[in-house]
MIDOSE-1310 file (N, C-alpha, C; in nm, 2 decimals, decimal comma, always signed):
residues 203
mnti	-0,19/-1,32/-0,84/-0,23/-1,25/-0,68/-0,24/-1,39/-0,58; -0,18/-1,43/-0,48/-0,23/-1,54/-0,42/-0,34/-1,47/-0,33; -0,36/-1,61/-0,30/-0,49/-1,61/-0,28/-0,52/-1,71/-0,16; -0,62/-1,65/-0,05/-0,64/-1,74/+0,09/-0,77/-1,81/+0,10
alsg	-0,80/-1,91/+0,13/-0,89/-2,00/+0,17/-0,98/-1,96/+0,24; -1,14/-1,91/+0,28/-1,21/-1,87/+0,37/-1,34/-1,91/+0,33; -1,35/-2,02/+0,45/-1,51/-2,07/+0,50/-1,60/-1,93/+0,56; -1,72/-1,90/+0,48/-1,80/-1,79/+0,50/-1,93/-1,88/+0,59
tprt	-1,99/-1,82/+0,63/-2,10/-1,87/+0,69/-2,26/-1,74/+0,67; -2,34/-1,81/+0,58/-2,46/-1,65/+0,54/-2,51/-1,62/+0,67; -2,52/-1,55/+0,66/-2,61/-1,45/+0,82/-2,72/-1,39/+0,77; -2,84/-1,42/+0,82/-2,94/-1,34/+0,77/-3,03/-1,23/+0,90
dlgt	-2,96/-1,22/+1,03/-2,98/-1,20/+1,15/-2,90/-1,11/+1,09; -2,91/-0,94/+1,10/-2,84/-0,84/+1,05/-2,89/-0,74/+1,18; -2,77/-0,65/+1,19/-2,76/-0,55/+1,32/-2,69/-0,56/+1,42; -2,63/-0,46/+1,48/-2,55/-0,44/+1,57/-2,59/-0,62/+1,69
kyaa	-2,69/-0,59/+1,72/-2,72/-0,70/+1,84/-2,67/-0,82/+1,79; -2,71/-0,87/+1,69/-2,64/-1,04/+1,63/-2,53/-1,01/+1,55; -2,42/-0,90/+1,56/-2,29/-0,89/+1,49/-2,19/-0,89/+1,69; -2,26/-0,83/+1,73/-2,21/-0,85/+1,88/-2,20/-1,03/+1,94
qlrr	-2,33/-1,05/+1,91/-2,32/-1,23/+1,94/-2,17/-1,28/+1,87; -2,24/-1,24/+1,73/-2,11/-1,35/+1,62/-2,00/-1,30/+1,74; -1,94/-1,17/+1,79/-1,82/-1,13/+1,79/-1,77/-1,22/+1,93; -1,89/-1,25/+2,01/-1,85/-1,32/+2,11/-1,81/-1,51/+2,11
tkqv	-1,85/-1,53/+2,00/-1,83/-1,66/+1,96/-1,69/-1,70/+1,83; -1,62/-1,55/+1,82/-1,48/-1,53/+1,77/-1,52/-1,54/+1,61; -1,61/-1,48/+1,56/-1,65/-1,52/+1,40/-1,68/-1,33/+1,44; -1,59/-1,27/+1,30/-1,65/-1,17/+1,23/-1,75/-1,12/+1,12
pcvl	-1,84/-1,04/+1,17/-1,90/-1,02/+1,06/-1,88/-0,98/+0,91; -1,91/-1,04/+0,80/-1,89/-0,95/+0,67/-1,99/-0,91/+0,60; -1,93/-0,88/+0,46/-2,06/-0,82/+0,37/-1,97/-0,82/+0,26; -2,02/-0,88/+0,17/-1,98/-0,93/+0,01/-2,03/-0,87/-0,07
ygge	-1,96/-0,77/-0,14/-2,04/-0,64/-0,25/-2,01/-0,71/-0,40; -2,04/-0,63/-0,45/-1,98/-0,65/-0,63/-2,06/-0,75/-0,70; -2,12/-0,84/-0,65/-2,17/-0,93/-0,72/-2,39/-0,88/-0,73; -2,43/-0,99/-0,76/-2,55/-0,94/-0,79/-2,63/-0,88/-0,69
snlh	-2,61/-0,92/-0,58/-2,63/-0,87/-0,50/-2,52/-0,85/-0,34; -2,58/-0,77/-0,23/-2,47/-0,82/-0,10/-2,52/-0,92/-0,06; -2,36/-1,00/-0,03/-2,39/-1,11/+0,06/-2,35/-1,14/+0,22; -2,41/-1,13/+0,33/-2,40/-1,12/+0,43/-2,35/-1,25/+0,47
fsvd	-2,22/-1,26/+0,61/-2,17/-1,41/+0,64/-2,09/-1,31/+0,72; -2,01/-1,46/+0,85/-1,95/-1,44/+0,90/-1,81/-1,52/+0,91; -1,71/-1,47/+0,96/-1,55/-1,57/+0,92/-1,53/-1,61/+1,03; -1,44/-1,69/+1,06/-1,37/-1,72/+1,21/-1,27/-1,62/+1,23
gaal	-1,23/-1,56/+1,31/-1,17/-1,42/+1,35/-1,03/-1,52/+1,37; -1,01/-1,59/+1,34/-0,84/-1,62/+1,38/-0,76/-1,63/+1,25; -0,89/-1,77/+1,15/-0,85/-1,71/+1,02/-0,80/-1,60/+0,91; -0,92/-1,54/+0,94/-0,91/-1,35/+0,88/-0,80/-1,29/+0,92
kkvi	-0,73/-1,35/+1,00/-0,60/-1,24/+1,08/-0,52/-1,31/+0,97; -0,54/-1,39/+0,89/-0,40/-1,49/+0,79/-0,43/-1,33/+0,70; -0,54/-1,30/+0,66/-0,58/-1,16/+0,54/-0,54/-1,03/+0,57; -0,62/-0,98/+0,70/-0,61/-0,86/+0,76/-0,45/-0,85/+0,80
ftpe	-0,42/-0,90/+0,90/-0,21/-0,81/+0,92/-0,14/-0,89/+0,86; -0,12/-0,84/+0,75/-0,03/-0,84/+0,66/+0,00/-0,75/+0,57; +0,09/-0,66/+0,54/+0,12/-0,56/+0,44/+0,11/-0,62/+0,29; +0,12/-0,75/+0,30/+0,14/-0,84/+0,15/-0,07/-0,84/+0,04
lngv	-0,09/-0,72/-0,01/-0,19/-0,81/-0,12/-0,26/-0,96/-0,14; -0,34/-1,01/-0,07/-0,39/-1,15/-0,14/-0,54/-1,11/-0,14; -0,56/-1,22/-0,25/-0,67/-1,22/-0,28/-0,75/-1,34/-0,20; -0,87/-1,32/-0,20/-0,96/-1,46/-0,07/-1,05/-1,52/-0,18
eiem	-1,06/-1,68/-0,14/-1,12/-1,76/-0,23/-1,23/-1,75/-0,08; -1,34/-1,73/-0,08/-1,44/-1,75/+0,01/-1,56/-1,87/-0,03; -1,55/-1,99/+0,05/-1,61/-2,10/-0,01/-1,72/-2,06/+0,14; -1,87/-2,09/+0,05/-1,97/-2,05/+0,14/-2,12/-2,08/+0,03
ggrk	-2,18/-2,14/+0,07/-2,31/-2,21/-0,01/-2,28/-2,30/-0,13; -2,17/-2,37/-0,10/-2,11/-2,47/-0,24/-2,03/-2,36/-0,34; -2,03/-2,29/-0,30/-1,97/-2,16/-0,45/-1,82/-2,17/-0,38; -1,76/-2,10/-0,47/-1,61/-2,05/-0,44/-1,62/-1,90/-0,49
ilam	-1,59/-1,79/-0,38/-1,61/-1,66/-0,48/-1,47/-1,61/-0,48; -1,39/-1,55/-0,54/-1,29/-1,49/-0,58/-1,35/-1,34/-0,51; -1,23/-1,25/-0,39/-1,27/-1,13/-0,36/-1,12/-1,06/-0,32; -1,16/-0,97/-0,27/-1,06/-0,91/-0,20/-1,09/-0,80/-0,11
vqdk	-1,01/-0,78/+0,00/-1,03/-0,67/+0,09/-1,06/-0,55/+0,04; -1,20/-0,48/+0,14/-1,19/-0,32/+0,06/-1,24/-0,27/+0,21; -1,26/-0,26/+0,30/-1,23/-0,18/+0,42/-1,29/-0,31/+0,49; -1,21/-0,25/+0,64/-1,18/-0,33/+0,80/-1,22/-0,23/+0,88
qfhp	-1,31/-0,30/+1,02/-1,28/-0,20/+1,10/-1,28/-0,24/+1,23; -1,20/-0,22/+1,31/-1,09/-0,22/+1,44/-1,13/-0,14/+1,52; -1,16/-0,30/+1,65/-1,17/-0,18/+1,81/-1,04/-0,08/+1,83; -1,12/+0,01/+1,88/-1,01/+0,13/+1,90/-0,85/+0,13/+1,96
vtde	-0,96/+0,01/+2,06/-0,87/-0,02/+2,19/-0,75/-0,14/+2,20; -0,86/-0,27/+2,11/-0,76/-0,42/+2,14/-0,72/-0,41/+2,03; -0,79/-0,34/+1,90/-0,76/-0,38/+1,76/-0,81/-0,53/+1,74; -0,92/-0,55/+1,75/-0,98/-0,65/+1,73/-1,08/-0,64/+1,59
vlhv	-1,06/-0,75/+1,49/-1,11/-0,72/+1,39/-1,27/-0,72/+1,41; -1,38/-0,58/+1,38/-1,46/-0,62/+1,45/-1,56/-0,63/+1,30; -1,51/-0,61/+1,18/-1,63/-0,60/+1,04/-1,55/-0,59/+0,97; -1,52/-0,65/+0,83/-1,48/-0,68/+0,75/-1,57/-0,66/+0,60
dfve	-1,48/-0,54/+0,51/-1,60/-0,54/+0,36/-1,52/-0,60/+0,25; -1,57/-0,69/+0,19/-1,52/-0,73/+0,07/-1,55/-0,72/-0,08; -1,53/-0,70/-0,13/-1,54/-0,69/-0,34/-1,51/-0,83/-0,41; -1,64/-0,83/-0,46/-1,57/-0,98/-0,54/-1,53/-0,95/-0,69
lnen	-1,42/-1,02/-0,72/-1,35/-0,98/-0,83/-1,41/-1,04/-0,93; -1,38/-0,99/-1,07/-1,38/-1,10/-1,20/-1,22/-1,08/-1,26; -1,20/-1,24/-1,31/-1,05/-1,21/-1,36/-1,04/-1,18/-1,48; -1,19/-1,16/-1,53/-1,15/-1,09/-1,67/-1,18/-0,92/-1,67
eeav	-1,21/-0,91/-1,54/-1,22/-0,69/-1,53/-1,16/-0,62/-1,41; -1,07/-0,53/-1,41/-0,99/-0,51/-1,39/-1,03/-0,43/-1,25; -0,94/-0,47/-1,13/-0,96/-0,42/-1,00/-0,84/-0,31/-0,97; -0,87/-0,25/-0,84/-0,87/-0,15/-0,80/-0,78/-0,18/-0,67
adlt	-0,63/-0,16/-0,69/-0,59/-0,16/-0,47/-0,50/-0,10/-0,49; -0,42/-0,07/-0,34/-0,38/-0,02/-0,25/-0,26/-0,10/-0,28; -0,12/-0,10/-0,34/-0,01/-0,20/-0,32/+0,11/-0,10/-0,21; +0,15/-0,22/-0,15/+0,28/-0,19/-0,04/+0,38/-0,15/-0,17
lrli	+0,48/-0,06/-0,15/+0,56/+0,01/-0,23/+0,74/-0,05/-0,14; +0,85/-0,14/-0,18/+0,93/-0,23/-0,14/+1,02/-0,10/-0,27; +1,15/-0,05/-0,17/+1,25/-0,03/-0,24/+1,37/-0,09/-0,22; +1,42/-0,11/-0,32/+1,51/-0,26/-0,35/+1,62/-0,18/-0,40
gqai	+1,80/-0,21/-0,38/+1,93/-0,14/-0,38/+1,94/-0,04/-0,33; +2,09/+0,01/-0,29/+2,10/+0,11/-0,22/+2,10/+0,20/-0,30; +2,04/+0,33/-0,31/+2,07/+0,45/-0,40/+2,22/+0,49/-0,36; +2,26/+0,54/-0,49/+2,45/+0,55/-0,56/+2,44/+0,73/-0,44
gvrk	+2,31/+0,82/-0,45/+2,36/+0,90/-0,39/+2,30/+0,92/-0,20; +2,25/+0,81/-0,16/+2,33/+0,76/-0,02/+2,47/+0,70/-0,02; +2,53/+0,67/-0,09/+2,68/+0,60/-0,07/+2,79/+0,74/-0,07; +2,74/+0,78/-0,18/+2,79/+0,99/-0,11/+2,75/+1,05/-0,02
ggkl	+2,62/+0,98/+0,07/+2,62/+1,09/+0,22/+2,52/+1,15/+0,19; +2,40/+1,12/+0,06/+2,28/+1,18/+0,05/+2,18/+1,12/+0,18; +2,09/+1,13/+0,19/+1,98/+1,12/+0,27/+1,84/+1,09/+0,21; +1,78/+0,98/+0,21/+1,65/+0,89/+0,13/+1,56/+0,96/+0,21
sqnl	+1,44/+0,97/+0,12/+1,32/+0,95/+0,16/+1,24/+0,93/+0,08; +1,15/+0,85/+0,14/+1,02/+0,77/+0,08/+0,85/+0,84/+0,11; +0,86/+0,91/+0,00/+0,73/+0,97/+0,02/+0,59/+0,90/+0,06; +0,62/+0,82/-0,08/+0,49/+0,69/-0,08/+0,49/+0,55/-0,06
rkvr	+0,46/+0,51/+0,02/+0,48/+0,36/+0,07/+0,37/+0,27/+0,05; +0,27/+0,35/-0,02/+0,18/+0,26/-0,07/+0,11/+0,32/-0,22; +0,11/+0,25/-0,31/+0,06/+0,31/-0,47/-0,05/+0,24/-0,51; -0,19/+0,34/-0,55/-0,29/+0,31/-0,59/-0,27/+0,23/-0,77
vsgl	-0,30/+0,14/-0,76/-0,30/+0,09/-0,95/-0,44/-0,01/-0,95; -0,47/+0,01/-1,08/-0,58/-0,09/-1,09/-0,54/-0,22/-1,26; -0,54/-0,33/-1,21/-0,49/-0,47/-1,30/-0,60/-0,54/-1,29; -0,59/-0,66/-1,40/-0,66/-0,75/-1,37/-0,61/-0,85/-1,24
pgkl	-0,73/-0,92/-1,18/-0,69/-0,96/-1,06/-0,53/-1,08/-1,08; -0,53/-1,14/-1,19/-0,45/-1,21/-1,22/-0,28/-1,12/-1,21; -0,26/-1,02/-1,22/-0,15/-0,96/-1,23/-0,10/-0,84/-1,11; -0,23/-0,91/-1,06/-0,21/-0,81/-0,93/-0,11/-0,88/-0,79
pghl	+0,03/-0,84/-0,80/+0,12/-0,89/-0,72/+0,12/-0,83/-0,58; +0,17/-0,94/-0,49/+0,13/-0,86/-0,31/+0,20/-0,72/-0,30; +0,28/-0,74/-0,36/+0,36/-0,57/-0,37/+0,41/-0,54/-0,48; +0,51/-0,43/-0,49/+0,51/-0,35/-0,60/+0,68/-0,31/-0,52
eldi	+0,78/-0,34/-0,62/+0,92/-0,30/-0,61/+0,99/-0,21/-0,70; +1,04/-0,12/-0,61/+1,11/+0,00/-0,72/+1,29/+0,01/-0,71; +1,36/-0,01/-0,81/+1,51/+0,00/-0,78/+1,55/+0,09/-0,80; +1,61/+0,16/-0,71/+1,67/+0,30/-0,69/+1,84/+0,28/-0,67
adld	+1,87/+0,17/-0,73/+2,01/+0,19/-0,68/+2,05/+0,33/-0,80; +2,09/+0,29/-0,88/+2,09/+0,50/-0,99/+2,04/+0,62/-0,90; +1,96/+0,63/-0,84/+1,94/+0,76/-0,79/+2,04/+0,85/-0,72; +2,07/+0,96/-0,78/+2,19/+1,01/-0,70/+2,11/+1,11/-0,62
inkt	+2,22/+1,20/-0,59/+2,23/+1,34/-0,48/+2,10/+1,42/-0,54; +2,01/+1,47/-0,43/+1,90/+1,57/-0,61/+1,85/+1,50/-0,66; +1,82/+1,43/-0,68/+1,75/+1,35/-0,79/+1,63/+1,30/-0,70; +1,53/+1,31/-0,82/+1,39/+1,27/-0,77/+1,29/+1,14/-0,82
ihvs	+1,23/+1,07/-0,81/+1,16/+0,98/-0,87/+0,99/+1,00/-0,85; +0,94/+1,09/-0,97/+0,80/+1,09/-0,93/+0,68/+0,97/-0,97; +0,54/+0,96/-0,97/+0,51/+0,86/-0,97/+0,51/+0,85/-1,16; +0,49/+0,97/-1,23/+0,51/+0,96/-1,37/+0,62/+0,85/-1,41
dlkf	+0,66/+0,82/-1,31/+0,81/+0,74/-1,33/+0,83/+0,62/-1,34; +0,73/+0,59/-1,27/+0,71/+0,44/-1,21/+0,64/+0,38/-1,34; +0,68/+0,24/-1,34/+0,61/+0,11/-1,47/+0,60/+0,01/-1,42; +0,48/-0,06/-1,42/+0,46/-0,20/-1,35/+0,38/-0,24/-1,48
dglt	+0,48/-0,37/-1,52/+0,38/-0,49/-1,62/+0,25/-0,52/-1,59; +0,18/-0,48/-1,65/+0,02/-0,48/-1,69/-0,05/-0,44/-1,56; +0,03/-0,28/-1,51/-0,09/-0,24/-1,42/-0,11/-0,08/-1,39; -0,18/-0,02/-1,45/-0,18/+0,11/-1,40/-0,17/+0,20/-1,28
vldn	-0,11/+0,27/-1,28/-0,06/+0,36/-1,14/-0,17/+0,47/-1,14; -0,24/+0,47/-1,07/-0,35/+0,58/-1,01/-0,31/+0,72/-0,95; -0,24/+0,73/-0,89/-0,19/+0,81/-0,83/-0,12/+0,94/-0,90; -0,17/+1,03/-0,85/-0,11/+1,19/-0,91/+0,03/+1,13/-0,97
eddv	+0,04/+1,26/-1,08/+0,20/+1,17/-1,18/+0,30/+1,29/-1,10; +0,26/+1,40/-1,05/+0,30/+1,49/-0,99/+0,42/+1,46/-0,87; +0,29/+1,36/-0,80/+0,32/+1,33/-0,68/+0,50/+1,23/-0,66; +0,57/+1,29/-0,58/+0,69/+1,22/-0,54/+0,68/+1,14/-0,46
vvav	+0,78/+1,02/-0,53/+0,78/+0,88/-0,44/+0,92/+0,86/-0,37; +1,02/+0,91/-0,39/+1,09/+0,91/-0,30/+1,25/+1,01/-0,37; +1,29/+1,03/-0,30/+1,40/+1,14/-0,35/+1,49/+1,11/-0,24; +1,66/+1,18/-0,32/+1,80/+1,16/-0,19/+1,85/+1,34/-0,18
kmak	+1,85/+1,37/-0,09/+1,85/+1,54/-0,08/+1,97/+1,49/-0,03; +2,10/+1,63/+0,00/+2,18/+1,67/+0,06/+2,18/+1,65/+0,18; +2,26/+1,57/+0,28/+2,25/+1,60/+0,41/+2,27/+1,71/+0,45; +2,21/+1,76/+0,62/+2,22/+1,90/+0,60/+2,37/+1,93/+0,66
kqee	+2,46/+1,80/+0,67/+2,62/+1,92/+0,72/+2,64/+1,89/+0,61; +2,62/+1,85/+0,51/+2,69/+1,86/+0,37/+2,62/+1,98/+0,35; +2,51/+2,03/+0,34/+2,45/+2,18/+0,28/+2,55/+2,26/+0,38; +2,58/+2,25/+0,49/+2,64/+2,39/+0,56/+2,77/+2,36/+0,53
aaag	+2,83/+2,25/+0,53/+2,96/+2,32/+0,47/+2,99/+2,35/+0,35; +2,92/+2,33/+0,21/+2,86/+2,41/+0,08/+2,88/+2,55/+0,08; +2,79/+2,58/+0,22/+2,69/+2,69/+0,21/+2,87/+2,79/+0,27; +2,92/+2,74/+0,37/+3,05/+2,79/+0,47/+3,17/+2,76/+0,36
aaap	+3,17/+2,69/+0,26/+3,27/+2,68/+0,15/+3,24/+2,81/+0,07; +3,12/+2,81/+0,03/+3,04/+2,91/-0,09/+3,10/+3,06/-0,07; +3,07/+3,07/+0,13/+3,08/+3,25/+0,15/+3,23/+3,31/+0,10; +3,31/+3,24/+0,19/+3,47/+3,28/+0,15/+3,46/+3,36/+0,02
aada	+3,48/+3,20/-0,09/+3,49/+3,29/-0,21/+3,39/+3,38/-0,26; +3,30/+3,41/-0,22/+3,16/+3,54/-0,27/+3,28/+3,66/-0,19; +3,31/+3,63/-0,08/+3,38/+3,76/-0,03/+3,55/+3,80/-0,11; +3,56/+3,71/-0,15/+3,72/+3,69/-0,26/+3,66/+3,75/-0,38
kkae	+3,57/+3,74/-0,42/+3,46/+3,79/-0,54/+3,50/+3,98/-0,55; +3,37/+3,97/-0,40/+3,37/+4,08/-0,40/+3,50/+4,20/-0,36; +3,57/+4,15/-0,30/+3,70/+4,21/-0,26/+3,77/+4,23/-0,41; +3,78/+4,13/-0,50/+3,83/+4,15/-0,63/+3,77/+4,27/-0,72
akk	+3,68/+4,28/-0,68/+3,56/+4,34/-0,76/+3,57/+4,51/-0,78; +3,63/+4,50/-0,57/+3,66/+4,69/-0,54/+3,80/+4,72/-0,61; +3,85/+4,65/-0,61/+3,99/+4,69/-0,68/+3,96/+4,72/-0,80
């Protein structure tokens, strides 16, 4: 897991009024869960963007009160109009304990079914996995080069080293279907053949 360093400032004044004061100084109120007690702190908003506005999973090394704490973003809140980050929840990580994360799934290779004229559809763009922090990558990759027309990859087909996939095994991840024009052409070709068989049978 890649890590990004953040400097946190502990805060003791809690509540909406104090959170608004922090935001006016370009600081973002945060909470760290998962330790012996919940820690309330603030982080520079510009520095936080490196963690928030990316499709990659990044660990965060929060330096605060002389300590360095490994953590991961658990939840975030945005302003409904400006997309300004209003609040972030972090969860503390233990290098020897598995963590749960939603990872972006990237497809690599061109499916053989697409080369034949099929249409590719990706139903699952994020995959929920569990694994030790050191085993969690920034994103996942799935090779679809061998995926033919009318073939499907399900969650149960996914295998990633050191990770357990937590999504429903029956969910469709990606599929290649026959293009609509091909279906119409196949249907059009099948109709005369069927009529011919009927005519032959009547004889």
